[in-house]
RODO-2510 file (C-alpha; in nm, 4 decimals, decimal comma):
residues 527
     n   res          X          Y          Z
     1     m     0,8365     1,1253    -3,2396
     2     a     1,0351     0,8050    -3,2585
     3     s     1,0813     0,5087    -3,0279
     4     i     1,4539     0,4480    -2,9859
     5     p     1,5722     0,1195    -2,8330
     6     r     1,8490     0,1030    -2,5753
     7     d     2,1587    -0,1104    -2,6358
     8     d     2,3596    -0,2977    -2,3734
     9     c     2,5690     0,0134    -2,3034
    10     n     2,2612     0,2260    -2,2229
    11     t     2,3089     0,4123    -2,5496
    12     y     2,0245     0,5160    -2,7790
    13     k     2,0877     0,5391    -3,1555
    14     y     1,8478     0,6375    -3,4321
    15     k     1,9552     0,7868    -3,7670
    16     d     2,1767     1,0830    -3,6730
    17     i     2,0809     1,0677    -3,3023
    18     t     2,3199     0,9128    -3,0491
    19     a     2,2701     0,9603    -2,6746
    20     k     2,4166     0,7753    -2,3781
    21     e     2,2036     0,7726    -2,0611
    22     p     2,0119     1,0902    -2,1511
    23     e     1,7941     1,2772    -1,9034
    24     y     1,4306     1,1825    -1,9477
    25     s     1,0829     1,2284    -1,8004
    26     t     0,8131     0,9686    -1,7380
    27     l     0,4370     0,9876    -1,7805
    28     s     0,1847     0,8225    -1,5473
    29     y    -0,1569     0,7789    -1,7089
    30     t    -0,4110     0,5027    -1,7758
    31     w    -0,5507     0,3782    -2,1047
    32     g    -0,5690    -0,0054    -2,1187
    33     r    -0,9376    -0,0244    -2,0289
    34     w    -1,0229     0,1957    -2,3307
    35     r    -0,8049     0,0262    -2,5889
    36     v    -0,9842    -0,0121    -2,9254
    37     k    -0,9591    -0,3545    -3,0887
    38     d    -1,0916    -0,4985    -3,4146
    39     r    -1,2914    -0,1976    -3,5224
    40     p    -1,2950    -0,0821    -3,8884
    41     e    -1,3071     0,2857    -3,7968
    42     a    -1,0653     0,3100    -3,5065
    43     p    -0,9601     0,6505    -3,3693
    44     p    -0,6227     0,7912    -3,4809
    45     v    -0,3186     0,6751    -3,2879
    46     l    -0,0220     0,8622    -3,1455
    47     p     0,2270     0,9119    -3,4333
    48     i     0,5325     0,7274    -3,2977
    49     k     0,7832     0,5950    -3,5532
    50     n     1,0246     0,3031    -3,5353
    51     t     0,8135     0,0566    -3,3325
    52     p     0,7814    -0,3055    -3,4517
    53     w     0,4403    -0,3086    -3,2855
    54     e     0,1280    -0,1144    -3,3702
    55     i     0,0603     0,1828    -3,1465
    56     p    -0,2764     0,1071    -2,9820
    57     a    -0,5839     0,3190    -3,0501
    58     v    -0,7783     0,4505    -2,7504
    59     e    -1,1428     0,5516    -2,7197
    60     e    -1,1655     0,9270    -2,7757
    61     t    -1,4101     0,9524    -2,4867
    62     h    -1,1102     0,8746    -2,2650
    63     f    -0,8562     1,0969    -2,4392
    64     t    -0,7768     1,2162    -2,7906
    65     t    -0,4519     1,1863    -2,9824
    66     e    -0,4486     1,5657    -3,0056
    67     n    -0,4490     1,6029    -2,6274
    68     f    -0,1906     1,3265    -2,5927
    69     q     0,0429     1,5242    -2,8174
    70     k    -0,0190     1,8351    -2,6073
    71     v     0,0892     1,6379    -2,3017
    72     i     0,4134     1,5391    -2,4732
    73     q     0,4717     1,8994    -2,5785
    74     s     0,4156     2,0132    -2,2216
    75     i     0,6767     1,7641    -2,1017
    76     h     0,9167     1,8809    -2,3720
    77     r     0,8786     2,2461    -2,2652
    78     t     1,0411     2,1584    -1,9325
    79     g     1,3708     2,1301    -2,1198
    80     v     1,3918     1,7507    -2,1297
    81     d     1,4046     1,6064    -2,4828
    82     w     1,3501     1,2436    -2,3898
    83     a     1,0415     1,0810    -2,2385
    84     w     0,9531     0,7287    -2,1327
    85     i     0,5922     0,6584    -2,2373
    86     d     0,4708     0,3004    -2,2195
    87     v     0,2974     0,2740    -2,5615
    88     g     0,6204     0,3747    -2,7355
    89     c     0,8669     0,2003    -2,5034
    90     i     0,6980    -0,1296    -2,4104
    91     d     0,6273    -0,3860    -2,6836
    92     q     0,2490    -0,3938    -2,7117
    93     r     0,2353    -0,7330    -2,8827
    94     r     0,0671    -1,0004    -2,6732
    95     g     0,3100    -1,2390    -2,5030
    96     s     0,6146    -1,0222    -2,5703
    97     t     0,9121    -1,1198    -2,3525
    98     q     1,0541    -0,7693    -2,3986
    99     a     0,7371    -0,6259    -2,2468
   100     a     0,7683    -0,8522    -1,9421
   101     v     1,1283    -0,7446    -1,8861
   102     e     1,0445    -0,3756    -1,9315
   103     i     0,7574    -0,4002    -1,6830
   104     g     1,0041    -0,5485    -1,4359
   105     r     1,2235    -0,2398    -1,4810
   106     q     0,9573     0,0215    -1,4128
   107     a     1,0787     0,0962    -1,0603
   108     s     1,4238     0,1963    -1,1813
   109     i     1,2760     0,3732    -1,4855
   110     f     1,0529     0,5984    -1,2738
   111     k     1,3019     0,6520    -0,9924
   112     q     1,5809     0,7589    -1,2275
   113     a     1,3641     0,9976    -1,4308
   114     k     1,4405     1,3681    -1,3951
   115     s     1,0683     1,4360    -1,3540
   116     t     0,7363     1,2540    -1,3687
   117     f     0,3999     1,3810    -1,4882
   118     v     0,0505     1,2582    -1,3979
   119     w    -0,2070     1,3046    -1,6724
   120     l    -0,5655     1,3346    -1,5469
   121     s    -0,7088     1,2917    -1,8944
   122     r    -1,0769     1,3438    -1,8019
   123     l    -1,0394     1,6708    -1,6043
   124     d    -1,0087     1,9884    -1,8108
   125     s    -0,7826     2,2754    -1,7075
   126     i    -1,0465     2,5204    -1,5852
   127     q    -1,2441     2,2715    -1,3758
   128     l    -0,9333     2,1007    -1,2404
   129     a    -0,7802     2,4331    -1,1332
   130     q    -1,1073     2,5224    -0,9599
   131     a    -1,1160     2,1835    -0,7900
   132     i    -0,7623     2,2331    -0,6582
   133     d    -0,8592     2,5779    -0,5270
   134     d    -1,1734     2,4403    -0,3611
   135     i    -0,9887     2,1544    -0,1924
   136     l    -0,7241     2,3937    -0,0617
   137     e    -0,9864     2,6380     0,0661
   138     c    -1,2159     2,3746     0,2191
   139     g    -0,9241     2,1982     0,3832
   140     g    -0,8139     2,5237     0,5457
   141     q    -1,1663     2,6009     0,6651
   142     l    -1,2014     2,2468     0,7986
   143     y    -0,8835     2,2893     1,0018
   144     d    -0,9983     2,6289     1,1330
   145     r    -1,3281     2,4837     1,2552
   146     v    -1,2200     2,1438     1,3869
   147     d    -0,8634     2,2015     1,5053
   148     i    -0,8718     2,5719     1,5962
   149     g    -1,2377     2,5875     1,7021
   150     n    -1,3456     2,8807     1,4838
   151     e    -1,7249     2,8838     1,5209
   152     d    -1,7613     3,1323     1,2337
   153     v    -1,6911     2,8535     0,9861
   154     d    -2,0074     2,6826     0,8584
   155     f    -1,9034     2,3186     0,8991
   156     d    -2,2040     2,1755     0,7143
   157     d    -2,1399     2,4027     0,4145
   158     v    -1,7686     2,3175     0,4089
   159     m    -1,8433     1,9446     0,4116
   160     d    -2,0958     1,9819     0,1304
   161     k    -1,8383     2,1573    -0,0896
   162     l    -1,5589     1,9181     0,0066
   163     h    -1,7787     1,6200    -0,0736
   164     k    -1,8671     1,7525    -0,4203
   165     v    -1,5116     1,8497    -0,5157
   166     s    -1,3714     1,5169    -0,3906
   167     e    -1,6242     1,3229    -0,5986
   168     y    -1,5242     1,5277    -0,9036
   169     l    -1,1483     1,5058    -0,8618
   170     f    -1,1294     1,1368    -0,7793
   171     s    -1,3656     1,0448    -1,0630
   172     d    -1,0729     1,0591    -1,3047
   173     p    -0,9779     0,7007    -1,4048
   174     w    -0,6151     0,7662    -1,3079
   175     f    -0,7196     0,7263    -0,9432
   176     s    -0,8640     0,3782    -1,0087
   177     s    -0,5694     0,2196    -1,1914
   178     l    -0,3409    -0,0172    -1,0024
   179     w    -0,0464     0,0679    -1,2290
   180     t    -0,0747     0,4359    -1,1428
   181     l    -0,0821     0,3514    -0,7703
   182     q     0,2568     0,1862    -0,8081
   183     e     0,3865     0,4778    -1,0129
   184     i     0,2799     0,7425    -0,7617
   185     v     0,4416     0,5471    -0,4794
   186     l     0,7625     0,5450    -0,6812
   187     r     0,7319     0,9158    -0,7704
   188     n     0,4941     1,1109    -0,5449
   189     d     0,6651     1,4297    -0,6666
   190     a     0,4857     1,3980    -1,0017
   191     i     0,3482     1,7124    -1,1676
   192     v    -0,0271     1,7151    -1,2378
   193     l    -0,1482     1,7769    -1,5942
   194     s    -0,5041     1,8398    -1,7128
   195     t    -0,6922     1,6960    -2,0122
   196     e    -0,5209     1,9501    -2,2367
   197     g    -0,1765     1,8680    -2,0974
   198     e    -0,1516     2,1892    -1,8969
   199     s    -0,0016     2,2103    -1,5498
   200     v    -0,2456     2,3198    -1,2822
   201     p    -0,1754     2,6094    -1,0418
   202     w    -0,1688     2,5548    -0,6655
   203     k    -0,2009     2,8803    -0,4732
   204     v     0,0619     2,9014    -0,2007
   205     a     0,1788     3,2201    -0,0255
   206     r    -0,0052     3,4376    -0,2799
   207     q     0,1823     3,2780    -0,5661
   208     d     0,0711     3,0181    -0,8152
   209     q     0,2950     2,7185    -0,8615
   210     r     0,2517     2,3887    -1,0407
   211     t     0,0528     2,1274    -0,8526
   212     y     0,2639     1,8334    -0,7430
   213     m     0,0966     1,5142    -0,6283
   214     t     0,2886     1,5405    -0,3008
   215     m     0,0915     1,8583    -0,2201
   216     l    -0,2426     1,6935    -0,2918
   217     i    -0,1526     1,3811    -0,0942
   218     n    -0,0431     1,5859     0,2070
   219     h    -0,3586     1,7910     0,1905
   220     c    -0,5775     1,4797     0,1740
   221     q    -0,3998     1,3400     0,4779
   222     n    -0,4669     1,6626     0,6688
   223     v    -0,8328     1,6586     0,5661
   224     y    -0,8709     1,2977     0,6773
   225     t    -0,7107     1,3726     1,0135
   226     s    -0,9399     1,6723     1,0694
   227     l    -1,2426     1,4590     0,9859
   228     e    -1,1309     1,1945     1,2362
   229     k    -1,1169     1,4670     1,5017
   230     a    -1,4589     1,5942     1,3973
   231     l    -1,6059     1,2462     1,4403
   232     e    -1,4318     1,2041     1,7744
   233     k    -1,5959     1,5222     1,9030
   234     t    -1,9419     1,3776     1,8336
   235     k    -1,8775     1,1162     2,1037
   236     s    -1,8883     1,3810     2,3729
   237     v    -2,2116     1,3956     2,5769
   238     y    -2,2134     1,7727     2,5291
   239     s    -2,1924     1,7681     2,1483
   240     q    -2,4766     1,7945     1,8993
   241     p    -2,4907     1,5249     1,6290
   242     y    -2,4192     1,6320     1,2721
   243     p    -2,7078     1,6323     1,0235
   244     d    -2,7342     1,3117     0,8212
   245     k    -2,6187     1,4891     0,5052
   246     t    -2,3061     1,6168     0,6771
   247     m    -2,2321     1,2821     0,8379
   248     n    -2,2671     1,1078     0,5018
   249     a    -2,0325     1,3644     0,3464
   250     i    -1,7712     1,3025     0,6161
   251     r    -1,7860     0,9271     0,5655
   252     r    -1,7750     0,9544     0,1865
   253     v    -1,4768     1,1910     0,1770
   254     q    -1,2873     0,9642     0,4139
   255     q    -1,3785     0,6645     0,2005
   256     l    -1,2562     0,8326    -0,1182
   257     i    -0,9240     0,9335     0,0378
   258     l    -0,8703     0,5776     0,1618
   259     q    -0,9687     0,4171    -0,1681
   260     v    -0,7269     0,6238    -0,3755
   261     g    -0,4597     0,5406    -0,1176
   262     f    -0,3737     0,8977    -0,0239
   263     y    -0,4147     0,8763     0,3529
   264     y    -0,1422     0,6172     0,4102
   265     l     0,0608     0,6676     0,0922
   266     f     0,3709     0,7782     0,2814
   267     s     0,3622     0,4808     0,5191
   268     t     0,6908     0,2893     0,5244
   269     n     0,5014    -0,0426     0,5305
   270     p     0,4197    -0,1293     0,1647
   271     n     0,1506    -0,3732     0,2814
   272     v    -0,0675    -0,0633     0,3294
   273     l    -0,0717    -0,0117    -0,0468
   274     f    -0,1312    -0,3793    -0,1160
   275     g    -0,4517    -0,3541     0,0881
   276     t    -0,5454    -0,0394    -0,1056
   277     a    -0,4934    -0,2261    -0,4339
   278     r    -0,8321    -0,3977    -0,3998
   279     y    -0,9935    -0,0627    -0,4880
   280     r    -0,7849    -0,0326    -0,8052
   281     t    -0,8501    -0,1780    -1,1501
   282     t    -0,6343    -0,3841    -1,3856
   283     k    -0,7132    -0,5217    -1,7278
   284     r    -0,5524    -0,8625    -1,6657
   285     r    -0,5749    -1,0657    -1,3438
   286     e    -0,1989    -1,1209    -1,3246
   287     d    -0,1464    -0,7448    -1,3207
   288     r    -0,2778    -0,7569    -0,9631
   289     v     0,0799    -0,8668    -0,8890
   290     y     0,2816    -0,7112    -1,1724
   291     g     0,1166    -0,3747    -1,1074
   292     i     0,2209    -0,3612    -0,7393
   293     m     0,5347    -0,5761    -0,7001
   294     q     0,7895    -0,2990    -0,7438
   295     i     0,6579    -0,1101    -0,4432
   296     y     0,8290    -0,3981    -0,2595
   297     g     1,1378    -0,3817    -0,4807
   298     l     1,0483    -0,7242    -0,6224
   299     c     1,0487    -0,8724    -0,9693
   300     v     0,8640    -1,2040    -0,9991
   301     g     0,6913    -1,4257    -1,2541
   302     k     0,7277    -1,3483    -1,6208
   303     s     0,9060    -1,0213    -1,5482
   304     a     1,1852    -1,2153    -1,3770
   305     r     1,1748    -1,5130    -1,6150
   306     p     1,0377    -1,3974    -1,9552
   307     e     1,0407    -1,7500    -2,0941
   308     e     0,7865    -1,8648    -1,8333
   309     n     0,4214    -1,7767    -1,7865
   310     p     0,3040    -1,8779    -1,4370
   311     s    -0,0639    -1,9071    -1,3573
   312     m    -0,2312    -1,6464    -1,1366
   313     e    -0,2226    -1,8810    -0,8359
   314     e     0,1454    -1,9594    -0,8896
   315     l     0,2216    -1,5902    -0,9297
   316     v     0,0438    -1,4915    -0,6072
   317     i     0,2278    -1,7607    -0,4110
   318     e     0,5639    -1,6598    -0,5600
   319     f     0,4986    -1,2948    -0,4801
   320     a     0,4006    -1,3587    -0,1168
   321     a     0,6896    -1,6011    -0,0760
   322     a     0,9349    -1,3410    -0,2081
   323     i     0,8131    -1,0840     0,0464
   324     n     0,8581    -1,3341     0,3301
   325     h     1,1957    -1,4472     0,1998
   326     n     1,3241    -1,0894     0,2041
   327     s     1,1756    -1,0190     0,5479
   328     a     0,9622    -1,2456     0,7659
   329     i     0,8551    -0,9318     0,9539
   330     l     0,7254    -0,7511     0,6457
   331     g     0,5749    -1,0734     0,5114
   332     q     0,3502    -1,0890     0,8208
   333     f     0,3104    -0,7184     0,9048
   334     f    -0,0607    -0,7059     0,8235
   335     i    -0,3980    -0,8324     0,9428
   336     h    -0,6344    -1,0476     0,7341
   337     v    -0,9708    -0,8726     0,6870
   338     s    -1,1505    -1,1944     0,5959
   339     q    -1,0715    -1,5636     0,6267
   340     p    -0,7759    -1,6526     0,4043
   341     k    -0,7633    -1,9544     0,1764
   342     p    -0,7075    -2,2757     0,3746
   343     g    -0,3431    -2,3749     0,3655
   344     y    -0,2292    -2,0189     0,2861
   345     t    -0,2964    -1,8220     0,6024
   346     w     0,0688    -1,7058     0,5925
   347     r     0,0111    -1,5270     0,2609
   348     i    -0,0882    -1,1608     0,2353
   349     t    -0,3828    -1,0874     0,0060
   350     e    -0,5618    -0,7751    -0,1079
   351     a    -0,8206    -0,8557     0,1605
   352     s    -0,5830    -0,7306     0,4294
   353     t    -0,5286    -0,4177     0,6314
   354     v    -0,2462    -0,2569     0,8287
   355     p    -0,3353    -0,1202     1,1749
   356     r    -0,1670     0,1993     1,2871
   357     s     0,0709     0,0087     1,5123
   358     l     0,2135    -0,1729     1,2069
   359     m     0,2437     0,1333     0,9826
   360     i     0,6134     0,1916     1,0481
   361     y     0,8554    -0,0514     0,8853
   362     r     1,2060     0,0887     0,9262
   363     d     1,5422    -0,0631     1,0125
   364     p     1,4109    -0,4219     1,0410
   365     n     1,5982    -0,6722     1,2543
   366     s     1,4678    -1,0123     1,1437
   367     m     1,4969    -1,2970     1,3929
   368     a     1,2996    -1,5586     1,1991
   369     t     1,2843    -1,6930     0,8460
   370     i     0,9874    -1,7935     0,6319
   371     n     1,0598    -1,9700     0,3029
   372     i     0,9061    -2,2104     0,0528
   373     d     1,0886    -2,5447     0,0302
   374     s     1,1369    -2,7645    -0,2751
   375     n     0,8082    -2,9429    -0,2038
   376     g     0,6108    -2,6194    -0,1981
   377     n     0,5710    -2,6117     0,1805
   378     c     0,6015    -2,2822     0,3665
   379     i     0,8618    -2,3387     0,6395
   380     a     0,9252    -2,1004     0,9287
   381     a     1,2170    -2,1117     1,1698
   382     g     1,2938    -1,9064     1,4766
   383     k     1,2471    -1,8620     1,8509
   384     c     0,9062    -1,9556     1,9910
   385     c     0,7100    -1,9599     2,3148
   386     q     0,3517    -2,0363     2,4159
   387     l     0,1173    -1,7378     2,4106
   388     p     0,0313    -1,7620     2,7847
   389     i     0,4019    -1,7264     2,8667
   390     l     0,4205    -1,4040     2,6665
   391     l     0,0954    -1,2815     2,8200
   392     s     0,2199    -1,3601     3,1687
   393     a     0,5368    -1,1606     3,1029
   394     a     0,3308    -0,8684     2,9749
   395     e     0,1066    -0,8901     3,2795
   396     k     0,4075    -0,8703     3,5114
   397     s     0,5206    -0,5628     3,3190
   398     g     0,1959    -0,3770     3,3715
   399     e    -0,1799    -0,3885     3,3476
   400     i    -0,3551    -0,6470     3,1310
   401     t    -0,6819    -0,5449     2,9661
   402     p    -0,9020    -0,7166     2,6989
   403     l    -0,7365    -0,9355     2,4374
   404     q    -0,7936    -0,6928     2,1533
   405     a    -0,6035    -0,4193     2,3380
   406     v    -0,3557    -0,5683     2,5810
   407     k    -0,1348    -0,2968     2,7264
   408     g     0,1661    -0,3445     2,9458
   409     w     0,3037    -0,0319     3,1126
   410     g     0,5767     0,0934     2,8842
   411     l     0,5536    -0,2122     2,6585
   412     d     0,2534    -0,0991     2,4529
   413     f     0,1653    -0,4671     2,4239
   414     k    -0,1115    -0,5600     2,1785
   415     v    -0,2589    -0,8724     2,0288
   416     l    -0,3925    -0,8085     1,6760
   417     l    -0,6110    -1,0963     1,5609
   418     d    -0,7015    -1,1696     1,1999
   419     g    -1,0577    -1,0924     1,0930
   420     h    -1,1816    -1,4531     1,1077
   421     i    -1,0612    -1,4963     1,4662
   422     n    -1,2822    -1,3779     1,7516
   423     g    -1,1028    -1,2653     2,0669
   424     a    -1,2074    -1,3648     2,4171
   425     a    -1,3760    -1,0849     2,6096
   426     s    -1,0929    -1,0803     2,8621
   427     f    -0,8325    -1,3090     3,0042
   428     s    -0,5454    -1,3379     3,2442
   429     a    -0,2373    -1,5528     3,2219
   430     a    -0,3446    -1,6990     3,5554
   431     h    -0,6660    -1,8331     3,3965
   432     q    -0,5446    -2,0713     3,1289
   433     e    -0,8947    -2,1881     3,0370
   434     h    -0,9545    -1,8809     2,8211
   435     y    -0,9611    -1,9276     2,4482
   436     i    -1,0137    -1,7582     2,1142
   437     v    -1,2578    -1,8697     1,8456
   438     r    -1,2602    -1,9079     1,4682
   439     r    -1,5695    -1,7128     1,3632
   440     s    -1,6590    -1,9294     1,0631
   441     s    -1,6565    -2,2664     1,2410
   442     a    -1,6953    -2,1508     1,6033
   443     t    -1,3960    -2,3737     1,6809
   444     e    -1,2354    -2,2939     2,0137
   445     i    -0,8580    -2,2538     2,0351
   446     d    -0,7119    -2,2794     2,3833
   447     l    -0,4553    -2,0085     2,4509
   448     k    -0,2130    -2,2760     2,5728
   449     d    -0,2115    -2,4189     2,2197
   450     v    -0,1141    -2,0902     2,0544
   451     l     0,2531    -2,0606     1,9625
   452     v     0,4308    -1,7266     1,9236
   453     l     0,7079    -1,7115     1,6604
   454     w     0,9315    -1,4119     1,7363
   455     l     0,9670    -1,2467     1,3945
   456     g     1,2018    -0,9684     1,5060
   457     n     1,1710    -0,5942     1,5556
   458     v     1,1580    -0,2654     1,3686
   459     q     1,2244     0,0951     1,4584
   460     a     0,9489     0,2552     1,6650
   461     e     0,9005     0,6093     1,7957
   462     f     1,1837     0,8187     1,9390
   463     s     1,2359     0,8189     2,3150
   464     f     1,3671     1,1494     2,4473
   465     g     1,4331     0,9839     2,7820
   466     s     1,6884     0,7421     2,6381
   467     n     1,7756     0,9650     2,3407
   468     s     1,7190     0,6716     2,1058
   469     h     1,4489     0,5033     1,9028
   470     l     1,2406     0,2354     2,0685
   471     r     1,1984    -0,1000     1,8945
   472     r     0,8644    -0,2619     1,8095
   473     n     0,8799    -0,6406     1,8371
   474     a     0,6449    -0,8685     1,6465
   475     g     0,5404    -1,2249     1,7139
   476     l     0,3395    -1,4398     1,4745
   477     l     0,0519    -1,6221     1,6475
   478     l     0,0226    -1,9814     1,5291
   479     s    -0,2173    -2,2650     1,6064
   480     v    -0,2042    -2,6281     1,4988
   481     q    -0,4185    -2,6539     1,1863
   482     n    -0,3992    -3,0295     1,1317
   483     y    -0,1705    -3,3252     1,1642
   484     n    -0,0779    -3,5148     0,8482
   485     t    -0,0226    -3,8730     0,9596
   486     d     0,1176    -3,9749     0,6207
   487     e     0,3901    -3,7120     0,6371
   488     c     0,4106    -3,6950     1,0188
   489     v     0,3946    -3,3178     0,9876
   490     l     0,2227    -3,0584     1,2039
   491     r     0,0788    -2,7675     1,0081
   492     y     0,0180    -2,4322     1,1726
   493     e    -0,2299    -2,1661     1,0743
   494     r    -0,1767    -1,7965     1,1329
   495     l    -0,4099    -1,6305     1,3864
   496     g    -0,2653    -1,2810     1,3995
   497     i     0,0227    -1,0752     1,5392
   498     a     0,1415    -0,9827     1,8893
   499     i     0,3493    -0,6667     1,9232
   500     w     0,5369    -0,5139     2,2134
   501     r     0,7805    -0,2284     2,2523
   502     t     1,1289    -0,2306     2,4046
   503     g     1,4133     0,0152     2,4299
   504     e     1,7747    -0,0130     2,3281
   505     k     1,8606     0,0326     2,6947
   506     p     1,6540    -0,2222     2,8944
   507     k     1,4151    -0,0845     3,1561
   508     p     1,3166    -0,2776     3,4691
   509     f     0,9596    -0,3318     3,3461
   510     e     1,0930    -0,4983     3,0280
   511     e     1,2706    -0,7736     3,2198
   512     p     0,9766    -1,0226     3,2297
   513     v     0,9520    -1,0185     2,8493
   514     r     1,3271    -1,0194     2,7961
   515     s     1,3661    -1,3202     3,0253
   516     i     1,1152    -1,5423     2,8398
   517     p     1,2712    -1,8862     2,7706
   518     w     1,2330    -1,8776     2,3929
   519     e     1,2856    -2,2161     2,2261
   520     w     1,4267    -2,2592     1,8759
   521     h     1,2058    -2,4300     1,6153
   522     d     1,3497    -2,4908     1,2709
   523     q     1,0668    -2,6757     1,0952
   524     l     0,7330    -2,5009     1,1471
   525     v     0,5142    -2,5845     0,8478
   526     l     0,2729    -2,2966     0,7895
   527     g    -0,0627    -2,3582     0,6295
***
């Protein structure tokens, strides 16, 4: 094996080999946490020629060079002679500018590959094949019992088996790496390989075929949905509670599926995966950004400017600012789980979540902008109104219920508050004295002082009545954070998101919202 550099014409030359834009495969695996350094008797390394850097040695408890070569042989047997493998294609020397640039190209590298392989280096062929069979069987039995109502299925036994096989499968370190999360988002059609580099059969329609990650992800989503239904049934007054062991198994399987990111992996809102990233591991702190940025189609920091080396704080700000610059909607399409850093409430962090109503991010129509100015201030511009005005319009459109779940008939109106904000028990636009509270300080915020910045709208569900997609509008809820007398500047903190639904063809009940007198603000300083 030889590492062959690419020239400016996308041509690869080495001795008597010349190839222009050859077909290639990519490999998704994890190894950085087991890299061997400064040890006299290091394990053997993968024999790759023509690299100006030393190929790193890896602890044999993680994987052996022999099995690594079997993986490469397995890839080669698919008929593709070229492969992109990070240790042989990315300069492994510390501080390499070439490495930073190559990392910034990973999205295009994986997307353009003919095929991608996922190497679960800790799961051997026999046990992995059995695990796949068990998950398929248990998932089917779970559906039969919960969705179909087949009482012949022993639910407690199924959950016990599903719990054990899930713990085994997701124990492989591949499921805990942040880099592999990005790679599977880019290529969820990856083929699964075992420790020995063998593809694993998935039994479908009485035939064995190779297991693709897409199959496993879909199956995990189905399992999670069935478990949600099973839990919902326990709320009935006529149902019997599950035994503690079964209930614990349900919760643990759901937790595992969420932590590996498989329940919401196909969501069109990439913020879902950013929230999942907190369960994933990286060797370096800055890889918390570099290992996820290309899900957003972004290239920031050293990958964009190899000659620079921004600090972690600078990198996080640049990353969040880039998301908001591309789309103010996407930049705010999330909910803070915990209180964000003062002065940066506008910035998404790994301590965030995406409610179901924000899962779809398609065909965005941005109506506001959020950018960082030359002084480092986050400046928003767009149409605004006071929250009570929006609430009053929603109330005229239909029934108003508690703040956490405001619903206008046909509008599907909701107020989604960030985790550190406590909603009032109930309110009405006619009673302006109602307020919301910051949990940490117990500070009251009068609803009249909350500003709504209309971010824009995205595609929502399809309406058969109008034969068109509805649009989901989003408004950013802002409250005055402080007033800087030296700069004569008002700073606003983010409180959450308001969303409401409209159609392409206006309905009578939409008129109160559509007729709101929005006012243009071009200098909202977000803190």
